[in-house]
Structures are given as structure tokens and as C-alpha cells.
C-alpha positions as CSV (number, residue, x, y, z in Angstrom):
1,M,-12.3,14.1,46.9
2,E,-14.4,12.3,44.7
3,L,-14.4,14.9,42.3
4,L,-10.7,15.4,42.5
5,T,-9.9,11.7,42.1
6,T,-12.1,11.9,38.8
7,N,-10.3,14.8,37.5
8,N,-7.0,13.4,38.8
9,V,-7.5,10.1,36.8
10,W,-8.3,12.1,33.5
11,M,-5.3,14.2,33.7
12,M,-3.0,11.2,34.2
13,L,-4.7,9.3,31.3
14,C,-4.1,12.5,29.1
15,A,-0.3,12.6,30.2
16,A,-0.1,9.0,29.0
17,L,-1.8,9.8,25.7
18,V,0.7,12.8,25.2
19,F,3.5,10.3,25.9
20,F,2.3,8.0,23.4
21,M,2.8,11.2,20.8
22,H,6.5,10.3,20.9
23,L,5.8,7.0,19.3
24,G,3.6,8.7,16.6
25,F,6.5,11.3,16.1
26,S,9.3,8.4,15.7
27,F,7.1,6.6,13.3
28,L,6.4,9.8,11.1
29,E,10.1,10.8,11.2
30,I,11.2,7.3,10.3
31,G,8.8,6.9,7.4
32,L,9.4,10.2,5.7
33,T,13.2,9.7,5.6
34,R,15.5,7.0,4.3
35,Q,16.0,3.6,6.0
36,K,19.9,4.3,6.4
37,N,19.1,6.8,9.3
38,T,16.5,4.9,11.3
39,I,18.4,4.3,14.3
40,N,19.7,7.8,14.4
41,I,16.1,8.9,14.6
42,L,15.1,6.4,17.2
43,F,17.9,7.4,19.2
44,K,17.0,11.0,18.9
45,N,13.5,10.7,19.8
46,F,14.5,8.5,22.9
47,F,16.9,10.9,24.0
48,I,14.3,13.8,23.8
49,I,11.6,12.1,25.9
50,T,13.9,11.1,28.5
51,M,16.2,13.9,28.6
52,G,13.0,16.3,28.7
53,I,11.5,14.7,31.4
54,I,14.4,15.0,33.8
55,V,15.4,18.6,32.6
56,Y,11.9,19.7,33.0
57,C,12.2,18.3,36.7
58,L,15.2,19.7,37.7
59,V,15.1,23.0,35.8
60,G,11.8,23.6,33.6
61,F,9.2,23.2,35.8
62,N,10.7,25.7,38.4
63,L,11.5,28.3,35.6
64,M,8.1,27.9,33.9
65,Y,6.1,28.4,37.4
66,P,8.3,30.2,39.6
67,G,7.4,30.7,43.2
68,D,4.4,28.3,42.9
69,F,5.5,25.1,41.6
70,N,9.0,23.6,42.2
71,I,8.9,19.9,42.0
72,I,12.5,19.7,43.5
73,G,12.8,22.7,46.0
74,A,16.5,21.9,46.8
75,Y,17.5,22.6,42.9
76,G,15.3,25.7,43.0
77,G,17.9,28.1,44.5
78,I,20.3,27.2,41.5
79,L,17.8,29.5,39.6
80,G,16.8,31.7,42.5
81,F,13.5,30.5,43.1
82,A,12.3,29.0,46.4
83,G,9.8,26.1,46.9
84,P,8.2,23.7,49.3
85,G,10.8,21.0,48.6
86,L,10.2,17.5,47.7
87,D,9.1,15.9,51.0
88,A,7.0,18.8,52.0
89,V,4.9,18.7,48.9
90,A,4.6,14.9,49.5
91,A,3.3,15.4,53.0
92,S,0.8,18.1,52.0
93,D,-0.7,16.2,48.9
94,L,-1.3,19.5,47.2
95,S,-4.1,20.0,44.6
96,Y,-5.4,22.8,42.3
97,N,-8.9,24.0,42.6
98,E,-10.1,20.2,43.0
99,G,-8.5,19.5,39.5
100,Y,-5.6,17.4,40.1
101,T,-2.5,16.7,42.2
102,Y,0.9,18.5,42.2
103,W,2.5,15.4,40.7
104,T,0.1,15.0,38.2
105,D,0.4,18.7,37.0
106,F,4.3,18.0,36.8
107,L,3.8,14.8,34.6
108,F,1.4,16.6,32.1
109,Q,3.6,19.4,31.8
110,A,6.6,17.5,31.1
111,M,5.1,15.5,28.2
112,F,4.5,19.0,26.6
113,A,8.2,20.0,27.0
114,A,9.5,17.2,25.3
115,T,7.3,17.9,22.3
116,A,9.1,21.2,21.4
117,G,12.4,19.1,21.1
118,T,10.7,16.6,18.9
119,I,9.6,18.9,16.4
120,I,13.2,20.1,15.9
121,S,14.3,16.4,15.5
122,G,12.2,16.0,12.2
123,A,13.2,19.2,10.7
124,V,17.3,18.6,11.2
125,A,16.8,14.7,10.1
126,E,19.6,13.2,8.3
127,R,22.4,15.4,8.3
128,I,23.0,16.9,11.9
129,K,25.8,15.3,14.3
130,I,23.8,13.3,17.0
131,N,25.9,15.1,19.8
132,S,25.3,18.3,18.5
133,F,21.6,17.8,18.2
134,M,21.3,16.4,21.8
135,L,23.1,19.7,23.1
136,I,21.3,22.1,21.4
137,V,17.9,20.5,22.2
138,F,18.8,20.0,25.8
139,L,19.6,23.7,25.9
140,Y,16.5,24.8,24.0
141,V,14.2,22.6,26.4
142,A,15.9,23.8,29.5
143,I,16.1,27.5,28.7
144,V,13.8,28.6,25.7
145,Y,10.4,26.6,26.3
146,P,10.0,27.2,30.1
147,I,10.9,30.7,29.8
148,V,8.2,31.4,27.1
149,G,5.7,29.2,28.7
150,S,6.1,31.1,32.0
151,W,4.9,34.4,30.0
152,Q,1.6,32.8,29.6
153,W,0.9,29.8,31.5
154,G,3.0,30.9,34.4
155,A,0.6,34.1,34.6
156,G,3.5,36.3,33.1
157,F,3.2,39.4,31.1
158,L,1.6,38.0,28.0
159,S,-1.4,36.9,29.9
160,T,-2.1,40.3,30.7
161,L,-0.4,42.0,27.6
162,T,-2.9,45.2,27.5
163,E,-5.2,46.4,30.4
164,E,-8.3,45.1,28.5
165,V,-7.2,41.8,26.7
166,G,-4.4,39.1,27.6
167,F,-2.9,36.6,25.2
168,Y,-4.8,33.3,24.7
169,D,-3.1,29.9,23.7
170,F,-5.5,27.2,25.2
171,A,-3.0,24.3,24.6
172,G,0.2,25.5,23.1
173,S,-0.3,26.5,19.1
174,T,2.5,29.2,20.0
175,L,3.8,28.2,23.4
176,V,4.6,24.5,22.5
177,H,4.3,23.9,18.6
178,S,5.6,27.4,17.4
179,V,8.3,27.5,19.9
180,G,9.6,24.3,18.4
181,G,9.0,25.6,14.9
182,W,11.0,28.8,15.4
183,G,13.8,26.7,16.9
184,A,13.6,24.1,13.8
185,L,13.6,27.1,11.4
186,V,16.7,28.6,12.6
187,I,18.8,25.3,12.8
188,I,18.0,24.3,9.4
189,Y,19.0,27.5,8.0
190,L,22.4,27.3,9.7
191,L,22.7,23.5,9.0
192,G,22.1,23.7,5.3
193,A,19.9,21.3,3.2
194,R,20.7,17.5,2.6
195,K,23.1,16.7,-0.2
196,G,20.9,16.2,-3.4
197,K,17.9,18.1,-2.1
198,F,18.2,21.1,-4.3
199,D,19.5,20.7,-8.1
200,S,22.1,23.0,-9.6
201,D,19.4,25.3,-10.6
202,G,18.1,25.4,-7.1
203,N,14.8,23.5,-7.7
204,A,13.7,20.9,-5.0
205,V,14.5,17.3,-5.7
206,A,12.2,15.1,-3.8
207,I,13.8,12.6,-1.7
208,P,11.4,9.8,-1.1
209,G,10.9,8.4,2.4
210,S,11.6,4.8,3.1
211,N,8.1,3.5,4.9
212,I,4.9,5.7,4.2
213,P,2.6,3.2,5.7
214,L,4.6,3.7,8.8
215,S,4.2,7.4,8.7
216,A,0.8,7.0,8.1
217,A,0.6,4.8,11.6
218,G,2.4,7.8,13.2
219,V,0.1,10.4,11.9
220,L,-2.9,8.5,13.5
221,I,-1.2,7.8,16.8
222,L,-0.6,11.6,16.9
223,W,-4.1,12.1,16.1
224,L,-5.1,10.0,19.0
225,G,-2.5,11.4,21.3
226,W,-4.1,15.1,20.6
227,F,-7.1,13.9,22.5
228,G,-4.9,14.2,25.4
229,F,-3.0,17.1,24.3
230,N,-5.9,19.3,24.0
231,G,-8.3,17.2,26.5
232,G,-6.1,17.3,29.2
233,S,-5.4,21.1,29.1
234,V,-9.2,21.6,30.2
235,L,-7.2,20.6,33.5
236,S,-10.3,18.8,34.8
237,A,-12.7,16.0,33.7
238,D,-15.4,18.7,33.1
239,P,-18.0,17.1,30.9
240,A,-19.1,20.0,28.8
241,N,-15.7,21.7,28.4
242,T,-13.9,18.2,27.8
243,S,-16.4,17.0,25.4
244,L,-16.2,20.3,23.2
245,V,-12.5,20.3,23.1
246,L,-12.5,16.8,21.8
247,V,-15.2,17.4,19.3
248,T,-13.2,20.6,18.1
249,T,-10.0,18.9,18.0
250,C,-11.4,16.1,15.8
251,L,-13.2,18.0,13.3
252,A,-10.2,20.4,12.8
253,A,-7.9,17.2,12.3
254,A,-10.3,15.8,9.6
255,A,-10.7,19.2,7.8
256,G,-7.0,19.6,7.8
257,G,-6.5,16.8,6.1
258,I,-9.2,17.0,3.7
259,G,-8.0,20.8,2.8
260,A,-4.4,19.9,2.5
261,A,-5.3,16.9,0.1
262,F,-7.5,18.8,-2.4
263,F,-5.5,22.2,-2.3
264,S,-2.5,20.1,-3.3
265,N,-4.3,18.6,-5.8
266,L,-5.6,21.9,-7.3
267,L,-2.0,23.1,-7.2
268,Y,0.2,19.7,-8.6
269,K,-2.4,17.7,-10.0
270,N,-1.6,14.9,-7.8
271,L,-3.4,13.2,-4.8
272,D,-0.4,13.2,-2.3
273,I,-0.6,11.2,0.8
274,T,2.0,13.0,2.7
275,M,0.4,16.5,2.2
276,F,-2.7,14.7,3.4
277,M,-0.9,13.3,6.5
278,N,0.7,16.6,7.1
279,G,-2.6,18.3,6.7
280,V,-4.4,16.3,9.4
281,L,-1.4,17.6,11.6
282,G,-1.8,21.1,10.4
283,G,-5.4,21.1,11.3
284,L,-4.6,19.7,15.0
285,V,-2.0,22.2,15.5
286,G,-4.1,25.0,14.1
287,I,-7.2,24.1,16.7
288,T,-4.8,23.8,19.7
289,A,-4.9,27.7,20.4
290,G,-8.4,27.7,20.9
291,A,-10.1,24.3,20.9
292,D,-12.1,25.4,23.8
293,Q,-13.6,28.5,22.2
294,M,-14.7,27.1,19.0
295,G,-17.8,25.7,17.7
296,P,-18.1,23.1,15.1
297,T,-18.1,25.3,12.0
298,S,-15.2,27.3,13.3
299,A,-13.2,24.3,14.1
300,I,-13.8,23.0,10.5
301,I,-12.6,26.4,8.9
302,I,-9.5,26.7,11.0
303,G,-8.5,23.0,10.3
304,A,-9.0,23.4,6.7
305,V,-7.1,26.7,6.3
306,G,-4.3,24.9,8.7
307,G,-4.2,22.2,6.2
308,I,-3.8,24.7,3.4
309,V,-1.3,26.7,5.3
310,V,0.9,23.3,5.5
311,V,0.7,22.9,1.5
312,L,1.9,26.5,1.1
313,G,4.5,26.3,3.9
314,V,6.1,23.6,1.9
315,A,6.3,25.4,-1.2
316,L,7.5,28.4,0.5
317,L,10.5,26.3,2.2
318,D,11.6,24.8,-1.2
319,K,11.5,28.1,-2.7
320,C,13.7,29.5,0.0
321,K,15.9,26.4,-0.3
322,L,15.4,25.3,3.2
323,D,15.3,21.6,3.7
324,D,12.7,20.2,6.4
325,P,12.5,16.2,5.5
326,V,9.2,15.8,7.6
327,G,7.3,19.3,7.0
328,A,7.8,20.1,10.5
329,I,8.1,23.6,10.3
330,P,4.9,24.2,8.0
331,V,2.9,22.0,10.3
332,H,4.1,23.3,13.8
333,L,5.2,27.1,13.0
334,F,3.0,28.1,10.3
335,A,-0.1,26.3,11.3
336,G,0.6,27.1,14.8
337,I,0.6,31.0,13.7
338,W,-2.7,30.6,12.1
339,G,-4.3,28.8,15.1
340,T,-3.0,31.4,17.3
341,L,-4.5,34.3,15.1
342,A,-7.5,32.3,14.8
343,V,-8.6,33.1,18.3
344,G,-9.0,36.5,17.6
345,I,-11.0,35.7,14.7
346,F,-13.3,32.9,15.7
347,G,-12.7,32.5,19.4
348,A,-15.4,33.4,22.0
349,S,-13.4,36.6,22.7
350,A,-12.9,37.4,19.1
351,S,-12.1,41.2,18.2
352,F,-9.6,43.5,16.7
353,D,-8.0,43.9,20.2
354,Q,-7.9,40.2,20.7
355,F,-6.3,39.6,17.2
356,M,-3.9,42.5,17.6
357,V,-3.0,41.0,20.9
358,Q,-2.5,37.6,19.5
359,L,-0.3,38.9,16.6
360,A,1.8,40.8,19.1
361,S,2.6,37.7,21.1
362,V,3.3,35.5,18.1
363,G,5.8,38.3,17.3
364,I,6.9,38.4,20.8
365,V,7.6,34.9,21.1
366,G,9.1,34.5,17.7
367,V,11.8,37.0,18.3
368,F,12.8,35.5,21.4
369,C,12.9,32.1,20.2
370,V,14.9,33.1,17.1
371,I,17.4,34.8,19.3
372,G,17.6,31.9,21.5
373,A,17.9,29.4,19.0
374,T,20.5,31.2,17.0
375,L,22.8,31.7,20.0
376,I,22.5,28.2,21.1
377,T,23.3,26.8,17.6
378,L,26.1,28.9,16.9
379,L,27.6,28.3,20.5
380,V,27.3,24.3,19.8
381,K,28.6,24.9,16.0
382,S,31.5,26.6,17.6
383,L,32.2,23.6,20.2
384,A,31.4,20.7,18.1
385,G,30.2,21.7,14.6
386,L,26.7,20.8,13.1
387,R,26.8,18.6,10.1
388,V,28.2,15.3,9.6
389,S,30.8,14.9,6.5
390,E,29.6,14.2,3.2
391,K,30.8,10.8,3.5
392,E,29.0,10.1,6.5
393,E,25.6,11.6,5.2
394,S,25.9,9.5,1.9
395,T,26.8,6.3,4.1
396,G,24.1,7.0,6.5
397,L,23.8,8.2,10.1
398,D,23.1,4.9,11.5
399,I,26.4,3.5,10.5
400,A,28.3,6.9,10.8
401,E,26.8,7.8,14.3
402,H,25.9,4.7,15.9
403,G,27.8,2.0,14.2
404,T,24.9,-0.4,13.4
405,K,21.8,-0.7,11.1
406,A,18.2,-0.9,11.6
407,Y,17.5,-3.7,9.4
408,F,19.3,-6.7,8.6
409,S,18.7,-9.4,5.9
410,S,18.6,-12.8,6.7
């Protein structure tokens, strides 16, 4: 019982740290966009965490862990799954391998589900209709995210993709970050760029953010929250494993920032703080797939490459005329793919077969997410449209969509 209590307290603390990450995402997005859209961004981020927790309770948890986990058994029948029911679970006080209780497991996993929606928020900022955004994210978090998660974390087919080797994703470089990134990529393609982002010759034009110090605070909050994101994925307070994961996570973040800052300076002769900050996040996303399998040197290499991937990813999106105001796709999708593949290169079970399984799994998840996001976005577009009008975009979404401003002069 003492071991269960210790492990369970650690898991609950990690759930709180992952919840705290949503403040970091909000700060990052607000700071990298224009002041006239601040209320809109706050509204989106509040909606994501509140909706995400509820929809994961009613639908996602059942869908992700069919047959074993069902927080509200009465609703399981809607999806064809049976479960013990709310009262039965409370009475039996279920725990798993002396690690954590049923309730803690739900809470920790719910924080992850909401994160996938937050990734989309940053990429579509400053031009999407708020009602359309809410419907898209609701459907994506309710359907696409838990189905993909069930393929691996729910002991689905990816976990045993071949007889010898299964897909490995410790804390979600693919299952969380790339899932959100694929959705964001599809939506910004269908949504189009912000007015003024590209000139008449198709060259990218910088649209400065309103508050870089706020974005910097957001990145540091996210770094702190990642200790819960990865540390909690150990699923216990085991000293050796937890310590290793926290060290590799921290080293990768540091290397990602350095890698992005210096590579960006090499390309553009400019020490860009936004590249530095997103490089830190790229390093964190990159290490997330194999944080428990890497040594310090491997973690530094993975993080540094993750930072470089972010810089190249930003350039690629500009070249393709795709507008991602906060760099969510380079950070979460491109660095997530890199981190997933890195398990097959640097991980404890690194081999050609493991690398190919990782690569195949990235492709399978990518195809499913692209199809799912396309169908959802086109459905919402047909029902409500996607973009605000040019006038509303120019005025700002705070006034156009919410009828108020974030800041008032005295």
C-alpha cells in the first residue's frame, strides 16, 4: 500500500504539471500573435482543456482502452464497449501493478488528450471562426486521438506490428504530438494563410508577435510541465527510471534550443529568440518517444537535431506558402517524426527492424490522421465555413468573435 501511495502521488503531481502546460501553450500563442486576437486565443485554450477533459471522460477513455478501462460504464454501450461502471470502480478501488489508481490513470491520460487539440490551436491562429474551431477540435479529440492511442497504448496492432518488433513511443512523440501536428497541417492547408503573410511574389512576410517575453514565459512553463509529461509516463515513481527520464528530457530541451539558435544564425545571420524558444520545444518533442531508453549523449544529439529540424521546418512551410503563426507544425509534427525514428537509431532496442517499424508506424498514423482531419474539416466547412471575413480578420478576432478586447487604456 505504501508503494502504491508513493507512485500514485507522483502520478497525480505529473498530471498537475501537464495541466500547467496549458498555461504555457496559451502564453506562447498569445505572445507570437497580434494583440487584437488575445481574447480569441484564451477562449480557444480554455475550451480545449475543459472540453478535452469531459469528452475524454465520456468517449475517449473508453475508445482508447476498450474492455479494460471505462470511467463511465453507462456510456460505454454507446460505442459498443462494456465496463465495470462508475460505482463498481469506486467500490473496488482498482490499481494497476502497484503503480496508480484507476482515477489517477484517467486524469493523467485526459491531460494528454487535451494537448493534441492545443497543438492545432496555435497553427490556425488569427483567421479561423471560433465555432468552426471548437467543432473541429471536439471531433478530432473525441475520435482521431483516442483511436490512434488505442493502436499502441491500448495494446492495439502497432504494439505488435511484427512478430519480433513492436512500435515504441514512450510518451507520445507520435501518439500525441504528431497526431496534433498532422491535424494542424491539414487544417492550415484548407484554411489558407493570414492576410499579408505572403507578398505578391509568394515570399513570406514576417508578422511580428505582440509579446515575446510572454512567449518566453510560456516556453519555460512548457519545459517545466514536460517533467510531468515524460516523468509521469514512467507510470510509477521508480527512482532509477524516473531520474533517467527527467535527465534525458532536460538535456534534449537544452540541446534543442542551442541547436536551433546556432543553426538559425548560420542560415540567416541572426540570433533569433523565437527560433531558440521553438528549438527548446523541438528538443522536448524529439526526446518524448524514447526518453526512457536514451543515455545523456544520445539525448543531446536527439535534442540538437530536433532543434535543427524546427528551423528547417519553418523554412519548408514558408516555401510551401503554409502559414503557421507559432511554429506548431515544425515543433510537434516534424520534430515528433524525428524523435520517433530516433528510437530505432539510439534506443535500447535500436536496429534496422526497429527503425522500419517506427517509420511504418509514423506513416500509418499520418495517413489516418490526414484522412480524419480532412473529413472533419471539410464537414465543418460545409456546415459553418472556416475563415472569418477579411474585415473581421483585419479588425481582430477579439472584437469580431467575442465583442471585447484584452487590453484597455486607462
